[in-house]
N, C-alpha and C positions, 0 to 999 in steps of 0.2 A: 504494500500500500504506500502511496506517495506520502512523503513527510510534509509536503506543502499543502496546507489547507487554507482556502480563501477565508479571510476573516468574515465572520457572520454577525448579524445583528444580535447583540446579547439579550438575554432575559433581563429585564430592568428591575424586577422585584423578586428577590430571593428569600424564601422562607427556610428557616432552620428549625427542625423539630428534634429536640434533644438537648438538654441543658448541661451536659457534662463538658469535660475539657476539650474533646475533639469537636463537638458541636460549636463551642465557643470560639475555637480557633478558626473553624470554617466560616463562622459569621464575621470574624475579623477579616479573613481573606476576601470575602464577598464585598464587604464595605470598602476595603482598600482598593478593590477593582472598580469602585464607583457605583455599586448597586445599592438600591433601597433594601434594607435587611430587616425582616421581622423574625424575632427569635423566641421560640417557645420553650419553657421549662416547667416541670411539674412543681418544683419547689418555689414557694412564694419568696423565700429568702434570696434565691438566685435572681428572680425577676426584679426584686427591689434593688439588689446590689448592682445589677447592670444598668438599671434606669437612673439610679441616683449617684452611685460611685463610679459607674462605667468600668466595672471590674466584676468578674465572676469569682468572688472571694472564696466561695465554697469549693470550686473544682479547678480553677485556673488562676490562683492568686498571683498577684504581681504583674499581670499582663494588663496594660491599659487598653481599653476598648474605645473605638470611636463613639462620640456622642450620638451619632446618627443611628446606631443600632437600637431598635425598639424591642424590648422584651415584654412578653405577655404570657398569661395562663390560658388564653383563648386559642384553642386549636383552629377554630374557624378563621381567625385572622392570619394565621400562618398558611393555611390551605388556600387562601385567596391569592397567594403569590403566583408569579408566572412559572416558577420552578421551585420545588421543595426538596431540601436536603434532609433525608431521613437518617438521623444519627441516634438510633436506638439499638440496644444490644441485640445480637443476632438471634438469641433464643426467645426474644420477645417480639420479633418483627411481625410474625403472622398475627398475633393478638392485637398489636398496635394497628396494623393495616385494617383490621376489621372494624376499628372504632373511627376511622377517618371517613369524611364525606367523599363521595365519588368524585373523581377528577380525571381530566384528560391531560393535565399538565405533567411535565416530567417529574417523576419521583426518583430521586437520586439516592441510591443506597450508599451509606458511608460507614457501615459497620462491616466486620469481617468475620465470617464463620460459615458453618454448615448446620442446618437444622437437625438437632438431635431427635431421633425417633423416625424421621423420614429420610435422612441422608441427602436432603435436597439443598442445592446451592441457594443463596439468598435471592438471586435473580429468578429462580424457579418458584420460590415462595411468593415473590412479588407478582409474577404473572398469574398465579393461582388466586391470590387474595385481592388483587387490585387489577383485574383484567383490562379495564378501560384506561388505566394510566399509561403514560409513556415511560417504559422502564429504562433506567440508567444506573450506573454504578461508578463510584469514585474510590480509587485505592492507590497505594503506592508507599514508598519509604518516607514516612513522615511522623514526627512527634508533635503533639499539640503545642508544646511550649515553643518549639522552633518556629512553627507557623505563626504563633501569637506574638512573638517578638520580632517577626519580620526577617528571619534567617532564610536564605534561598532554599526552596523546596520544589521538587518536581513530582507530579502524580500523573495517573492515567484516568481519563474519563471515558467510559464506554457507553454507547447508546446507538440508536440509528444515526447514521453519519451526520445528517443535517442537524439533529438535536445535539449530538456530541460537540459539533462545531460551535453552536450557540452557547452551550454550557462552558466550553473552553474559553470563549470570549468573555462570558459573564463573570468568570472567576479569576481569569489570568491577570497577573500584574508583574512588576519587576522582581518581586520576591516569591511569587507563587506561580509556577509554570505548569499548566495542565497539558498533557498530550492526549489527542483524541483517537479513538478506535471504535469499531463496531463489534468487537469481540467481547461480548458480555460474559460469556462462559469462562474465557481465559482470565479475565480480570477478577471475576468472582472466585474462581478456584485458587488462583495465586494468592490472593489476600487471605483466604481461609486456611489453606494448607500450611503456609509458612509459619503460622503460630504454633502448630504441632511440632514441626521440626525445630523451631526455636526453643521450645521446652526441652527437646532432646539434646540440643547443643548445650543448654544450660546444665543438664544432668551430667553430661560428659565432663564439662568444666568443673562442676561441683565434686565429682568423683576423682578429680585430678588424673584423668586418663591421658592427658597430654594434648598438645596442639595438633599433632598428626591425626589423632583419633577424631578430634573435633572437625578438622578439615574434611576427613573422609566421611564423617556423619553428615556434614553439610552438603557435600557433593552427591552422596548417594540419596539423601533425602530429596534433593532437587531432581534427581533422576526419577524417583518415584512420582513426584509431582508432574513431571513431563509425560510419563507413561499414562497416568490417569487423564491428564489433559488431552492427550491424543485420542483416547477412547471416548471422551465426552465431546470432541469436536473443537477444542480450543486450538488457537494457532500458536505455533512454536515461537514466533517473534514476540507474541504477547507474554509468554512465560519467560522468555529471555530478557524481557524489558523491566520497566519500573515496578509494575504490579506483581511480577513474579520473582525473578532473581534479585532485583533491586531491593524489594521489600524483605525478602528472606535474609539477605546479607545484613541489612540493618537490624532486623529483629533478632537474629541469631547470634549477634556479636556485641550487642550493647547492653550494659547493665541497666540502662534506662528503660529497656523493653520489659514490660510486665511478664511476658512469656519466658524470656530468657532468665529473668530474675527468679521466677517461680521454679524453673528447672534447676537453677543454680542452688537454690535453697533446698530443694528436694534431694539433689545429688550430694549436698554437703551434710545431709543427715538431719535436717529440720524435721521434727516429728510430724507425721501425717495429721495428727489431731490438731496441730497448730495451723498447718497449711490449709486444711479443709474445715476450719472452725466455722460454725454457723455465723452468718453475717459478714464474714470476711470476703471481700471481692476476689474472685478468681480470675486468673488469666484466661483470655478467650479460648486459647488452645486446649484447655482442660475439657470444655464441653465439645470442642470440635474434633478431638482425637478419636473418640469412638464413632462419631458420625462419618469421619473421613475413612476410617478402616472399613466401616459397613458399606460405604459407597464403592470402595475398591472391590469388595467382595461381590457386590451387585453387578459391577461392570466386568467381573472376572479379570481384574488387574491386581497383580501381586504387590502389596504394599507392606513389606515386612517391618520396616522401621516405624511406620505409622501404627501398625498393629502392636508392636512392642511398646511404644509409648502409651497407647491406650491401656495395655495390660498393666504397665507400671502404675498408671494413674488409678485404675480401679482396684489395685492391690492384689491382682491375680498372678503377678510376676514380680519377684523380689529384685531390687536393684542389682545385687551381686550375681543374679542369674541372667540379667538382660544382655550383657556383653557376650558371654559364652553362647547364649541363645542365638545371637546374630552372627557371631564369628564362625559358628559350627554349620551354618547353612552351606549347601553344596556350592562349590566353586563354579563361576559362570563367566560369561564374557562381559565386557564393559557395557 
């Protein structure tokens, strides 16, 4: 696909549904790009903080937000936008979509995951639960704090090509650079699967198995991702790009990543009772791992690393058994 895309007329009013750190950062990016931004949060404290102090003190403290961002508890006000960024946790996406008024505007998925229980990509959930909406997804190597303080960041936006181009223009600025594609499957899969492999890389580091082992784990995990992507119809250039390999490298090598940090703690011997304590936020990859392994089985694609991570997380495979389990697999070609 050509890299040169004719600049399109942007969506002028962007709604952001989700009051956490990433939603706040995307609201900042849209405002920096010159858009009118309506921001929805469930917590009244978040709405008040943004409207009065121009900061999301609860979820993204220290990041100054433009005065033009209008926060609200009214979902209807957000859904009246020309395009809506859905920044809700992956496992709550279907339930959230069922509460939204019908729309034909672009609904842009900004969470990463695979629905547990069905094994469906978030783009598939969106098509089922909001069939009249224009499906889109935004993903890539990005931390909310980096975007919020204006550090250079590049992401991928996938949608029907004319829609992707308009979204690209609506959100792009000198510090936030979206690349457009129509490969929704590739972007959805890359963003979801990388969290699972990032947990594994953290486990390897926590167990002090060495940099060679971590590099091998990262490379073979990416190979698994590509095999499943091929089976699902994703394009290889998408998986090799920002939303696949780029996001995997960031998430699997930085202690800022919740998924890598979770794996690091697990591999270092942090008690499971502490990691899985009720009310403690879990890394996205924890819920995605069993769903990814199940999707691989359904597609008859062998995902031994994803299956091993899922088994470690559910307690059916001990950490000290995981490496021998993988290393004892039959030798094969690259």
